[in-house]
TORPA-466214 format. One record per residue (C-alpha): residue number from 0; residue in three letters; x, y, z. Coordinates in Angstrom, 2 decimals. Layout:
pos:code:xx:yy:zz
NUM:ALA:X:Y:Z
...
This chain:
pos:code:xx:yy:zz
0:MET:-105.19:-43.76:-10.70
1:LYS:-105.34:-44.69:-14.36
2:ARG:-108.56:-42.68:-14.79
3:LEU:-107.00:-39.71:-12.99
4:ILE:-103.97:-39.71:-15.31
5:ILE:-106.22:-39.83:-18.38
6:ALA:-108.32:-36.96:-17.04
7:LEU:-105.25:-34.86:-16.28
8:PHE:-103.78:-35.60:-19.73
9:SER:-107.07:-34.61:-21.40
10:ALA:-107.15:-31.37:-19.43
11:MET:-103.58:-30.55:-20.46
12:ILE:-104.46:-31.04:-24.13
13:PHE:-107.51:-28.82:-23.71
14:LEU:-105.51:-26.07:-21.98
15:CYS:-102.70:-26.24:-24.54
16:GLY:-105.27:-25.98:-27.27
17:CYS:-106.72:-22.86:-25.66
18:ASN:-103.30:-21.22:-25.53
19:GLN:-102.42:-21.98:-29.17
20:LYS:-103.09:-19.37:-31.84
21:PRO:-106.12:-20.47:-33.81
22:THR:-105.74:-20.87:-37.54
23:ASP:-107.54:-18.05:-39.31
24:GLU:-109.78:-20.02:-41.59
25:ALA:-111.07:-16.76:-43.10
26:GLN:-107.60:-15.87:-44.39
27:THR:-107.33:-16.18:-48.17
28:VAL:-104.13:-17.63:-49.62
29:ILE:-102.99:-16.03:-52.88
30:LYS:-100.25:-17.86:-54.74
31:PHE:-97.87:-15.50:-56.54
32:SER:-95.03:-16.61:-58.81
33:SER:-92.07:-14.64:-60.09
34:TRP:-88.48:-14.96:-61.25
35:GLY:-85.93:-12.27:-60.36
36:SER:-82.48:-11.48:-59.03
37:ARG:-81.64:-11.27:-55.35
38:THR:-82.38:-7.55:-55.48
39:GLU:-85.84:-8.14:-56.97
40:TYR:-86.49:-10.98:-54.52
41:ASN:-85.73:-8.75:-51.54
42:ILE:-88.01:-6.00:-52.86
43:LEU:-90.85:-8.43:-53.45
44:LYS:-90.52:-9.98:-49.99
45:GLN:-90.82:-6.54:-48.41
46:VAL:-93.67:-5.54:-50.72
47:ILE:-95.56:-8.73:-49.89
48:SER:-94.99:-8.20:-46.16
49:ASP:-96.33:-4.65:-46.42
50:TYR:-99.37:-5.87:-48.34
51:GLU:-100.14:-8.60:-45.80
52:LYS:-99.93:-6.10:-42.93
53:ALA:-102.41:-3.84:-44.70
54:ASN:-104.60:-6.83:-45.61
55:PRO:-104.54:-9.27:-42.66
56:ASP:-107.21:-11.40:-44.31
57:VAL:-104.76:-12.31:-47.12
58:LYS:-101.71:-14.58:-47.03
59:VAL:-99.45:-14.34:-50.10
60:GLU:-97.64:-17.58:-50.89
61:PHE:-94.59:-16.39:-52.83
62:ILE:-93.24:-18.88:-55.38
63:HIS:-89.80:-17.61:-56.38
64:VAL:-88.22:-19.44:-59.33
65:PRO:-84.86:-17.81:-60.18
66:GLU:-84.04:-20.24:-63.02
67:ASN:-86.10:-22.09:-65.66
68:TYR:-89.10:-20.08:-64.52
69:PHE:-91.39:-20.76:-67.46
70:ARG:-90.60:-24.46:-67.49
71:LYS:-91.76:-24.57:-63.88
72:LEU:-94.80:-22.43:-64.70
73:HIS:-95.79:-24.78:-67.54
74:LEU:-95.70:-27.69:-65.08
75:LEU:-97.81:-25.82:-62.54
76:TYR:-100.51:-25.17:-65.14
77:ALA:-100.32:-28.74:-66.44
78:SER:-100.83:-30.11:-62.91
79:LYS:-103.59:-27.56:-62.17
80:THR:-101.61:-26.06:-59.30
81:GLU:-101.02:-22.75:-61.05
82:PRO:-100.52:-19.49:-59.12
83:ASP:-103.28:-16.90:-58.82
84:VAL:-100.91:-14.08:-59.77
85:VAL:-98.23:-14.67:-62.40
86:PHE:-95.26:-12.50:-63.31
87:VAL:-94.80:-12.87:-67.06
88:ASN:-93.04:-11.26:-70.02
89:ASN:-94.41:-10.52:-73.48
90:ILE:-92.33:-13.27:-75.13
91:TYR:-94.11:-16.05:-73.23
92:ALA:-97.45:-14.32:-72.64
93:PRO:-98.99:-15.40:-76.02
94:LEU:-98.69:-19.07:-74.98
95:TYR:-100.95:-18.48:-71.98
96:ILE:-103.25:-15.95:-73.61
97:LYS:-103.97:-18.17:-76.63
98:ALA:-104.56:-21.13:-74.32
99:GLY:-107.16:-19.11:-72.39
100:LEU:-105.21:-19.28:-69.13
101:PHE:-105.03:-15.55:-68.31
102:GLU:-107.83:-13.34:-67.05
103:ASP:-108.87:-10.30:-69.11
104:LEU:-107.72:-7.27:-67.09
105:SER:-109.13:-4.62:-69.40
106:GLY:-110.54:-1.67:-67.45
107:LYS:-108.76:-2.60:-64.21
108:ILE:-106.26:0.27:-64.46
109:ASP:-106.02:3.76:-65.93
110:GLU:-104.12:2.93:-69.12
111:GLY:-103.25:6.59:-69.62
112:GLU:-100.75:6.29:-66.76
113:TYR:-98.67:3.77:-68.72
114:TYR:-96.55:3.86:-71.86
115:GLN:-98.65:2.59:-74.74
116:SER:-95.85:0.30:-75.96
117:ALA:-95.80:-1.39:-72.55
118:LEU:-99.55:-2.00:-72.64
119:ASP:-99.40:-3.22:-76.25
120:CYS:-96.96:-5.93:-75.16
121:PHE:-99.80:-7.62:-73.29
122:LYS:-102.75:-6.91:-75.55
123:TYR:-104.50:-9.45:-77.73
124:ASP:-107.70:-8.68:-79.64
125:ASP:-107.67:-5.29:-77.88
126:LYS:-107.88:-6.93:-74.46
127:LEU:-105.25:-6.44:-71.76
128:TYR:-103.95:-9.61:-70.11
129:ALA:-101.19:-8.28:-67.81
130:ILE:-100.42:-5.03:-66.03
131:PRO:-96.90:-3.96:-67.06
132:ARG:-94.22:-3.33:-64.45
133:ASP:-91.45:-2.26:-66.80
134:ILE:-90.61:-1.71:-70.44
135:SER:-87.28:-2.75:-71.95
136:SER:-85.50:-1.20:-74.89
137:LEU:-81.92:-1.83:-75.94
138:VAL:-79.48:1.07:-75.87
139:LEU:-75.77:1.47:-76.52
140:TYR:-73.59:1.52:-73.40
141:ILE:-70.54:3.63:-74.17
142:ASN:-67.05:3.39:-72.67
143:LYS:-66.32:7.13:-72.79
144:ASP:-62.58:6.52:-72.41
145:LEU:-62.59:4.58:-75.68
146:ILE:-65.37:6.37:-77.62
147:LYS:-64.55:10.08:-77.37
148:ASN:-67.39:11.41:-79.53
149:PRO:-70.45:9.16:-79.15
150:GLN:-72.60:11.99:-80.57
151:LYS:-71.17:11.04:-83.98
152:ILE:-73.24:7.85:-83.89
153:THR:-76.30:9.09:-85.78
154:ASP:-77.03:6.06:-87.98
155:ILE:-76.03:2.43:-88.26
156:TYR:-73.16:3.25:-90.60
157:THR:-71.53:5.72:-88.22
158:LEU:-72.03:3.11:-85.48
159:LYS:-70.26:0.60:-87.74
160:ALA:-67.45:3.09:-88.41
161:GLU:-66.95:4.03:-84.74
162:ALA:-66.93:0.36:-83.74
163:LYS:-64.28:-0.40:-86.36
164:LYS:-62.19:2.60:-85.28
165:ALA:-62.28:1.46:-81.65
166:THR:-61.17:-2.07:-82.54
167:LYS:-57.49:-2.28:-81.63
168:ASN:-55.08:-3.48:-78.95
169:GLY:-57.29:-6.40:-77.99
170:VAL:-60.43:-4.25:-77.72
171:PHE:-63.51:-4.89:-79.86
172:GLY:-65.85:-2.14:-80.96
173:LEU:-69.16:-3.89:-80.20
174:ASN:-70.45:-6.94:-78.38
175:TYR:-71.31:-10.28:-79.97
176:GLU:-74.65:-11.92:-79.21
177:GLU:-76.25:-14.94:-80.83
178:ASN:-79.53:-14.35:-79.04
179:PRO:-82.08:-12.83:-81.50
180:LEU:-83.10:-10.34:-78.80
181:PHE:-79.95:-8.40:-79.69
182:TRP:-79.19:-8.84:-83.40
183:ASN:-82.87:-8.36:-84.29
184:THR:-82.18:-4.67:-83.54
185:TYR:-79.94:-4.49:-86.61
186:LEU:-82.71:-5.96:-88.76
187:GLY:-85.19:-3.48:-87.37
188:TYR:-83.05:-0.57:-88.53
189:PHE:-83.83:-1.61:-92.11
190:ASP:-87.52:-2.21:-91.31
191:GLY:-86.86:-5.93:-91.15
192:GLY:-87.28:-8.48:-88.41
193:ILE:-88.40:-12.02:-87.72
194:LEU:-92.20:-11.74:-87.63
195:SER:-94.76:-9.31:-88.99
196:ASP:-96.40:-7.10:-86.37
197:ASP:-99.42:-9.40:-86.09
198:GLY:-97.19:-12.47:-85.64
199:LYS:-98.78:-14.24:-88.60
200:ARG:-96.04:-13.96:-91.20
201:ILE:-92.29:-14.62:-91.31
202:ILE:-90.45:-11.55:-92.63
203:PHE:-86.99:-12.94:-91.87
204:GLY:-86.28:-13.51:-95.56
205:GLU:-87.28:-10.02:-96.71
206:THR:-84.75:-7.49:-98.03
207:GLY:-84.44:-5.39:-94.86
208:SER:-83.97:-8.46:-92.69
209:ILE:-81.25:-9.92:-94.89
210:LYS:-79.52:-6.52:-95.10
211:GLY:-79.43:-6.07:-91.34
212:LEU:-78.32:-9.64:-90.68
213:GLN:-75.54:-9.39:-93.24
214:LEU:-74.32:-6.06:-91.83
215:TYR:-74.08:-7.66:-88.39
216:ALA:-72.18:-10.65:-89.84
217:ASP:-69.84:-8.34:-91.78
218:MET:-68.95:-6.48:-88.58
219:ILE:-67.88:-9.84:-87.17
220:ASN:-66.04:-11.25:-90.17
221:LYS:-64.89:-8.27:-92.27
222:ASP:-64.51:-5.36:-89.88
223:LYS:-63.67:-7.72:-87.01
224:SER:-65.17:-5.08:-84.73
225:ILE:-67.48:-7.65:-83.15
226:PRO:-65.77:-10.73:-81.67
227:HIS:-66.47:-14.27:-82.74
228:LYS:-67.85:-16.41:-79.96
229:TRP:-64.45:-18.09:-79.56
230:ASP:-62.73:-14.70:-79.15
231:MET:-64.55:-14.12:-75.89
232:ALA:-62.64:-16.82:-73.98
233:ALA:-65.74:-17.93:-72.04
234:MET:-66.41:-14.35:-70.92
235:THR:-69.92:-12.92:-71.15
236:SER:-70.56:-9.77:-73.15
237:ALA:-71.12:-7.87:-69.89
238:GLN:-67.77:-9.07:-68.55
239:MET:-66.11:-7.98:-71.80
240:PHE:-67.50:-4.46:-71.34
241:ILE:-66.60:-4.33:-67.64
242:GLY:-63.09:-5.52:-68.46
243:GLU:-62.67:-2.84:-71.16
244:LYS:-62.53:-5.45:-73.91
245:THR:-65.55:-3.93:-75.66
246:ALA:-65.99:-0.22:-76.33
247:ILE:-69.75:-0.22:-77.06
248:TYR:-72.26:-2.61:-75.58
249:LEU:-75.80:-3.11:-76.86
250:SER:-78.02:-4.18:-73.98
251:GLY:-80.89:-3.24:-71.66
252:ARG:-81.53:-1.35:-68.44
253:TRP:-81.14:-4.43:-66.25
254:LEU:-77.34:-4.10:-66.27
255:VAL:-77.24:-0.65:-64.66
256:PRO:-76.89:-1.92:-61.03
257:LYS:-74.10:-4.30:-62.01
258:PHE:-72.21:-1.63:-63.96
259:ASN:-72.57:0.88:-61.13
260:GLU:-70.99:-1.65:-58.78
261:THR:-68.18:-2.91:-61.00
262:VAL:-67.27:-0.55:-63.85
263:LYS:-64.19:1.56:-63.13
264:PHE:-64.21:3.79:-66.24
265:ASP:-66.55:6.61:-67.28
266:TRP:-69.63:5.33:-69.09
267:ASP:-73.05:6.40:-70.28
268:VAL:-75.81:5.33:-72.68
269:ILE:-77.11:6.58:-76.02
270:PRO:-80.06:5.31:-78.11
271:PHE:-79.47:2.75:-80.84
272:PRO:-79.78:4.78:-84.08
273:GLN:-83.04:4.84:-86.01
274:THR:-84.28:5.94:-89.41
275:LYS:-87.48:7.90:-90.02
276:THR:-89.39:4.65:-90.54
277:SER:-87.65:2.16:-88.24
278:LYS:-89.01:1.44:-84.77
279:THR:-87.25:0.45:-81.60
280:LEU:-88.31:-3.01:-80.45
281:VAL:-89.46:-3.08:-76.84
282:ASP:-90.33:-5.85:-74.42
283:ALA:-92.14:-5.76:-71.11
284:SER:-92.84:-7.78:-68.01
285:GLY:-95.85:-7.55:-65.78
286:TRP:-98.47:-9.20:-63.60
287:ALA:-101.22:-11.47:-64.92
288:ILE:-103.99:-13.39:-63.15
289:SER:-104.85:-17.01:-63.82
290:LYS:-108.32:-17.36:-65.25
291:SER:-108.80:-20.41:-63.02
292:SER:-108.10:-18.45:-59.81
293:LYS:-110.74:-18.96:-57.14
294:HIS:-109.84:-15.64:-55.53
295:LYS:-109.91:-13.21:-58.44
296:GLU:-111.03:-10.14:-56.51
297:LYS:-108.19:-10.45:-54.02
298:ALA:-105.75:-11.40:-56.81
299:ILE:-106.72:-8.24:-58.71
300:ASP:-106.28:-6.19:-55.54
301:LEU:-102.77:-7.63:-55.11
302:VAL:-101.89:-6.87:-58.75
303:LYS:-103.12:-3.30:-58.35
304:TYR:-100.80:-2.91:-55.37
305:LEU:-97.85:-4.52:-57.19
306:SER:-98.38:-2.12:-60.08
307:SER:-98.90:0.94:-57.86
308:GLU:-96.71:4.05:-57.97
309:GLU:-95.35:3.16:-54.54
310:VAL:-94.05:-0.25:-55.64
311:SER:-92.92:1.04:-59.03
312:GLU:-90.69:3.55:-57.21
313:LYS:-89.08:0.77:-55.18
314:PHE:-88.09:-1.17:-58.30
315:THR:-86.99:1.97:-60.15
316:GLU:-84.70:3.10:-57.34
317:THR:-82.56:-0.02:-57.84
318:GLY:-81.75:1.00:-61.43
319:LEU:-82.96:-2.39:-62.70
320:ILE:-85.95:-1.26:-64.73
321:THR:-87.39:1.38:-66.97
322:PRO:-90.81:1.76:-65.30
323:ALA:-93.91:1.27:-67.41
324:ARG:-95.58:4.07:-65.43
325:LYS:-94.92:7.37:-67.21
326:LYS:-94.97:9.48:-64.03
327:ILE:-92.26:7.41:-62.36
328:ALA:-90.16:7.22:-65.54
329:GLU:-90.25:11.02:-65.90
330:SER:-89.34:11.60:-62.24
331:GLU:-85.90:12.18:-60.74
332:ILE:-86.04:8.65:-59.34
333:PHE:-85.33:7.40:-62.85
334:LEU:-83.72:10.46:-64.49
335:ASN:-81.44:11.46:-61.61
336:PRO:-78.48:13.20:-63.35
337:ASN:-76.23:12.49:-60.35
338:LYS:-76.44:8.75:-60.93
339:LYS:-75.07:6.73:-63.82
340:PRO:-76.14:6.49:-66.49
341:ARG:-76.56:10.24:-66.58
342:ASN:-78.39:10.01:-69.88
343:SER:-81.15:7.72:-68.62
344:ARG:-83.51:9.66:-70.85
345:ALA:-82.08:7.60:-73.73
346:PHE:-84.26:4.72:-72.53
347:LEU:-87.34:6.94:-72.74
348:ASP:-86.38:8.56:-76.05
349:ALA:-86.32:5.08:-77.56
350:LEU:-90.04:4.73:-76.72
351:ASN:-91.05:7.68:-78.90
352:GLN:-90.76:5.52:-82.01
353:SER:-91.23:1.98:-80.76
354:LYS:-93.32:-1.16:-80.99
355:PRO:-93.49:-4.44:-79.05
356:THR:-91.28:-7.22:-80.36
357:PRO:-93.64:-9.12:-82.70
358:VAL:-94.25:-12.58:-81.23
359:ASN:-96.73:-15.42:-81.42
360:GLU:-97.30:-18.54:-79.35
361:ASN:-94.55:-20.35:-81.31
362:TYR:-92.00:-17.53:-81.20
363:LEU:-89.49:-19.52:-79.16
364:LYS:-89.64:-22.43:-81.60
365:ILE:-89.06:-19.99:-84.45
366:THR:-86.07:-18.31:-82.81
367:ASP:-84.57:-21.65:-81.75
368:GLU:-84.73:-22.83:-85.36
369:ILE:-83.16:-19.60:-86.59
370:THR:-80.35:-19.68:-84.03
371:LYS:-79.42:-23.25:-85.01
372:ASN:-79.12:-22.25:-88.66
373:LEU:-77.17:-18.99:-88.37
374:GLU:-73.82:-20.39:-87.25
375:ASN:-72.38:-20.34:-90.79
376:VAL:-73.51:-16.74:-91.25
377:PHE:-71.89:-15.55:-88.03
378:ASN:-68.63:-17.40:-88.73
379:GLY:-68.45:-16.03:-92.28
380:LYS:-68.77:-19.30:-94.18
381:LYS:-72.04:-18.30:-95.85
382:GLN:-73.91:-15.14:-96.75
383:ALA:-77.19:-14.41:-94.97
384:SER:-79.14:-14.81:-98.24
385:GLU:-77.71:-18.30:-98.72
386:VAL:-78.99:-19.52:-95.36
387:VAL:-82.22:-17.57:-95.13
388:ASP:-83.63:-18.78:-98.43
389:GLN:-87.21:-19.41:-99.49
390:LYS:-87.14:-23.00:-98.28
391:PHE:-86.02:-21.94:-94.80
392:VAL:-88.64:-19.19:-94.63
393:GLU:-91.38:-21.65:-95.61
394:LYS:-90.20:-23.98:-92.86
395:LEU:-90.48:-21.17:-90.32
396:GLN:-93.85:-20.07:-91.67
397:LYS:-95.38:-23.37:-90.51
398:HIS:-95.09:-22.03:-86.96
399:CYS:-97.37:-19.11:-87.84
400:ILE:-100.44:-21.14:-88.77
């Protein structure tokens, strides 16, 4: 009896094993990491599902990190468990490129289909290390109920004047930001900035940089057209604009879906003013491949699909991005005049005279140091030239060696 039971049990295991789906050992697993909002997450899940259906020999392991993405990515590389495909932006890309962690993707796409500024965001020594998905430029969001003639804003001084004029009855003319991403735009108007184009020299102490920084500080402390941080009552700049507490809002394309859902007043966008020599600073995000990937051919195939016109259209339809692909950006999907902002072309016009935000592998250390030292400038206790002196510039320059 005991032998019979064992035999029956063995047969059951055998039969169950025959009925189970066998594991496809030939299936390649591609790890893919990205940050992103719920909207982006949902698009990516669908895109990945479509790709897997078309490529049954590939399984995409999606690593979604909505917060502290690059901290997590650093840990993955340090522990040698890095993804094959990495979503990255141009601010962090130099860290990985200089460390030799990204694969050279030169020649993998037709670069003529993309905006040059978007490609330049991921180039180093004339080699391309990521395929751009989008390109970001800052524009001025206008509350048309409060700013009746936005066409008057033709230079930074008319912007300053219109912001001051709109400042009344608890409404501020422009938004306050301590993040260099935003106030660096004012420096750029005077051909200033934080770093030289090659990322090797601090230009933060040069005349144009000081002039732009001081103008921004004067709008806070003299014109009072930009709120102090404490005037915002824990509100974000976006909430201030939505709540009609700010008449003009300097920001990027990523806020379009939110504004379309929540803003009750009439609004549109116009370019931030430029001079004949100034250039709009642009940033980009895109897909890179780890140099250590054991499945580079399949990883490249996935990146080509992620950067395809088909997928670019899906992201563009949400209003979240300015696509890096020229054909999609020039299509009605992006420029649809029946959807707000009606002047979406402002995002593209900004690219006509643009350059990537100059960065190097220590850019975040540089900007952290700057942010810590600008408090007295933004609260009016010191002039920009007093804080950004030769000693401070020399301290920052050590991060460029």
